N, C-alpha and C positions, 0 to 999 in steps of 0.2 A: 184483309179486304177480299171482296169477292169478284169472280169473273164474268166481266159483263157479259161476254158470249153464253155463258151457263145460264145467266138471267134472261137474257134475247129468246133462248130456246127454249124458255119453262119459265115466264114468269108468274104463272099462277102458283105455280109451287113453291117458289121462290118467297111470294108473300104467305103461303101456308105454314112453311118454315119459320118466319116470323112472327106469325099469329101464336104460332105456340111459347113463345117468350112475349106475349101481350104487346106485340109492336103492331101498327097500323100500314095495312099496304101502301108498298114505294116502287114496287114494281113498274106501273104504268108510266109513271112520272119519268123513271128512272130510262126506260126503253123509248119514251118520247126525246129525251133530251137527246140520248144517244145515235138516234135518228137524223134529228136535227144537226148532232156533230157531225155524223157521217155526210150528211148532204153539203153541208158548209165546205167539210174538208175535201169533198170532191170537185166543189165548185171551184175552191181557191187551186186545187192542182189543176184544174183547167184552164185558170187565169194564168196560173205560173208558166204553164206550158205557151199559151200566147204570147204573154210577154217575151219569153224566151224568142219565139218566133219573131215578134215584131223587133225586137234587138237585131237579129240577124237582116231582116230586111230592112230596116234603116241604117245599118250598116254597108250593106249595097248599094242603095241609095245614093248615099252620100261620097263612094267611091265614083260612081259615074255622074256624079254632079247633078242627080235630081233633087225634087224637094221633098222631104220628109217630115214635113212639118206636120201634116196630118195626121200620120203614123207617130210620130213622137207626143202629139196631143192625145192619142189613144193609149199610148204607154201611160203615161200621166193619171189618165183616169183609171186605167186598168191599176196601178199603184195603190189607187187611194182606195179602190173597191177591194184589193186582196187585203188593205190595213184592218179594213172592216171586218172580212171576214175573218182573218188572224184573230181580232179580239174576240169574235164571237165563239169562234173552235175553244180559245182557252178561257172564255167564262162560262163555258157547257162542260167542259173537262173540269173546271175548277168547282162548279157546281156538283157534278155527279161524285167526283171524287171526296167533297167533304161530307155528302151523304153516305157514299161506302163506306167512308172511314168511321162513321160513327155506328155502323149498321153490327151488330154481333156477328158470331159462326154460325153457319147452319149446324144443326143439330142432328146428330146421329138417329135412323129410325127406331134405336132400342131404348133411347132415353125415354121415359117417361111422361105424361103429361101431368102437370099440376103447375099451381100459380107460385108456391113456394116450399120450403122444407119439408112442411106436413105431409107431402108427397113423396117424400123421397122412399127408396126402396132398399130396406136393409138385406143384403145376400146373403152375408154369412157373419156369424159371431164365432170368436176365438177365446175360449178361455174362461173360467166362470168365475163372476166378481166374487170378492173375498168377502165372508162373513165376519163382523167384528166383534167380540165380547165387549166391547166399549163403543162410544159415540165417536165415530170417526169424526177429524179433525180436517182443514182444507188445508192447502200448502204452506200459505201465508201465517196461518197461526203456528203450524210446525216451524217452520223459519224462522219467525220471529222469537217465538219461545226458546229456541236453540241458539239466538243472539246471531244467526248467520243470513239473516235475511232483512236488508235496513231498506225499508220504505222511505222513511223519515229522511235520512242522508241524502238518499236520491232526490227526495225531492226539493230540498235545500240546494243541491247543484242544479239539477236541471228544471224541475217543476214534476208535476202528476205525471204518471205512466213510465218510471223508471225504479231501478232497482240498484242494489250494490247486494253482491251475493260475498260472502266471506267464510274463510279457513275451507272446511269440509266439504260445505256446499258448493262456494266456487270451483272446488277442484271437482266435484262432479258432475257439474256443466260442461268444463273442460274435456274432464273423461268422458262424457257423453259425445261429446263431436269429435272427438279421434276415435272412439268408437265405433260409429256410425259412418265414418270415412273408411276405416280399415275394412268393415264389411263390404261396405261398395267395391272397393279398389280388389281388394282379394277374395271376396267370394263373388262378386256382382258383375265384375268388367269394366268396370267404369274408370275413366281416367281422372284421377286427381288434378286437379286445377287450381290455382289463386287468381282470381279476378280482381279488377277495379270496383272500388265501390263507388264511386263516381262516372259516370257515364251521358252522353250527350242525349240531344233530341232525337236522332236517327234510331239510337239502339231503343230508348224507350217508344218509339214510332213503331219500330219495326217489331217488337214485342207487345204491342196492343195495349202499352199503358199510357200511350197518348192518341187521342186528345181527351178519350173518356176517364181516366182517371189522374189527371194532372192533379186534384185538390186530394186526392190520398196520397201524395209525395212531396218529400222537402226539396227545394230547388237552393243552390248557392247562387250567390250574387253573379257570380260569372256565368249563369245561365245554364251551369251543369246539374245533374239531379243524383241523390241519393239514392240508391239502389232500393227498391222494396224487396227483393229477393235476388239471388244470384243467376236464378231463368233467364235474368236481363242481359247479364253480359255473355253467359254461357250460350245461350241461342244468338245473340246478336253478332256470336264469334265468327258466326258463317253467311253475314249478309253479303250480298253483292259476288257471293261465291259460287260457280262451276263445280260441284264437288265430282269425285271418280265413284263410278257405283261401285266399286270392290272398296272402298272405304267405309262404306255405309254396315250397321248401324255405326252412327258415331255417339258415343256413351261419354258422358262429362258429369263429375261430381265437385262441388265446390262447398267450402264451409264458410262461411261469410256474414257479417254483421249486415243486417236488413234495417232498414227505416220505413215507417209508415206513420201519416198524419194521423189516422185514425179519426178523420172527417166524419161527422155522422154516427159515431159510437157513443156520444156523450150518454153518460149515465149506465154503460152497457161493462160490465166485468170491471168495475174501479178499485175495487180490492185485488190486490196479488199481482199475479206476472202473465194472467192470460192474453191482456190486451195491451202490449207495450208499444212504445214510439221506437222503441231501438230492441233489436233481439237477434238471436244467431238461428240460423238455419243452415243444414245441409243439402243443397238443392239438388237433384237427379233432371238431366236434360239427355234427351236423345233427338237424334237425326237421323232419319232413316227413309226407307221409299213408301209408296204409298201401300203396296202391297205389304209390307210388315208392319205398319204402323197399330195394326189392331193388336197384332201379337206382343208389339213391343209394349203398348198400353199396360197387358195384363203383367206383361213381366215385369215391368216397373212399380206396380202395385204391389204383385209380390216380394220384391226387394224391401219396401217399406212396412210390409207385414210383418217379415222375418225378423225385423229389427225389435219389433214390439214382442215378437213371441222370444226372442233371446232374453229381452228383459223382462219376461212374465207380467209382461201388462194385456189383461184381457183387452181386447178392443172389437169394433165390428164392421165390417165395409157397408159404404152406403152406396147405391147407385144415384147421383142427383136427377131431381127431376127438371121440366126445362125450364119450369121459372124461378131455378137454385142455381142452375146451369152459368158459369161464368161467361164474360163477354168473350172471350176468346177461345173458349171450350166449345168443341164438339161434343163430348162424352167426356164425364169427372166420375171416378172413383174419390170418395171421400175415407180416410181411416178415423173412426171415434175411440177413443180411449176412455175406459172407465172409472172415474173421479169419486173414491168414494167420499172425498167430504163434500162434493156437492151432489153425491148420490144420481151424477147425470152422466151420460155420453159426453165428451165435447171432441170437436174436431182436433187432430193432431198427424194429418197429413192429408194432402190434395193432391191427385195425379190425375192430369188432365192431357187427351188428344186434343190438338189444335189443328189435325190436319195440314191442309197447305196454307190456313188460313195468316199466319205468321210469315211464312215463307214467301207470299205474294207481297206483302208489305214491305220485306226488305230483301226480296229479290236473289234467295237463295235456291239455286237449283244444282241438280246432280244429272251427268251425261250416262244415261243406260249402257249398260252393257254391250247390246247387241246394235248400238248406233243408234241416230237418229238425233231429235232435237233436244235440247236440254228439257229436264222436267223438274217443276218444282217439286222438294222434299217435305215429306211430314214433319214436325217437330212435336215433342211432348216434353212435356214437365211433370216433376214429382217432387215434394217434401219427402225426405228421407233419413232423419225428421226435423220437426221444429225442436230445436234443442231445449227451450225454457220450457217447452209444454209438455216435452219429456220428461225433463225433469219433475215438473208439478206430478204426471202421473207415477214416476217411479216412487217422489216422496209420498203422496197419499196412498198407493197401494200397499206400499212397504212398512208402513208407520206402525208403532208398538205404544201399547197404554202407556208407558212410561214417558212417550212423548220421542224417541229414538226413531230412528229409520234405517231397516235393513236395505243393507247394499246388495241390488242383484248380482246372483254368481259371476254373471259375464261381464259385468263390470270391475270386479276386483281387482283384476291385474292393471288396471288402469288407475286404481284407486291405491296401489302401495300395498294391495293385500287387503285392506280396511273391511270390515264384514258391518262393521252398525257403524251411523251416526248418531252421538248423544253424548 
């Protein structure tokens, strides 16, 4: 959600920010509606004051036996005018709110221009992709050959875009989640949290998933939503709160099941585990002050990068351009892991600073330590990491010519000391 006062102060800058995302100007319409709303609100307040004065005059006349019929008639007329004004104020507020809720966040000045992922900027690369003396296989080829990755049974149970993992691969997926949680809690200062995977409309709206991404999510018959990521319950946990500044930053992490309908992805990544309806992810969420959010964004991204470094997976950090930055984000770093089987870099984490965009939608504020009115917090979220995609990266980078998979050293304590799957 956007601050209408900031929009009124500089409508041209607001439209210029939207233009970077390819969105037509809307500021003049919103400013015009806001001016009309404020005029109607002022007229309504004046009529409310006149109606109260009339009530006093009518009461006085009745106590002295005077004729108050003319005043009563004026009161009836004012009440009718007030109802018209109330409806107009409500209509203007509703129209403005609908448009404002549909508009993406304003971009940080450092976000490069560009229409799509082709304009994203590589900031740095870690690790050197391994050279194989044999033709590298994709994760699903490795997993199916080992008899530990079963898409046919998953399809029989649930349809396309599901998988059944067995044996050592199932254990590796569990190990990855535990390893990530331990890193974030023991090394990175995040508080481990267990969250519901069913949330209400308010939680989804507050974290900018509604109304924009309703078709990307699964909804139950009783009107609740299966979370697309633990970002939703973690961030929405501070909705409506006024936090003490001394408690910030608040850093939370959770390993959860995530659910996405993958609407619009027909034909993309049909084979394998890259694009699933159900998957596990370790999420990081930070709630902080405006002054600290930029540094927190860098810190969060490094927390995700260190996971990949310890797992010995080559990756690169990408600064997303204007056309590729997500709806709620002011700035996003993607981490892309090298997948030898595809001979391609693929997204494995996305770390975003939403600034006060989500906080305004869910009215999450903090009270400054020096006193004064409550201020909207800044919220950040990042994958630390997507478990399924990390499993893919570990499998493909650790594969051997005989089809076995070398377990990264950092993961072996979570695998009972197992060094190789095969």
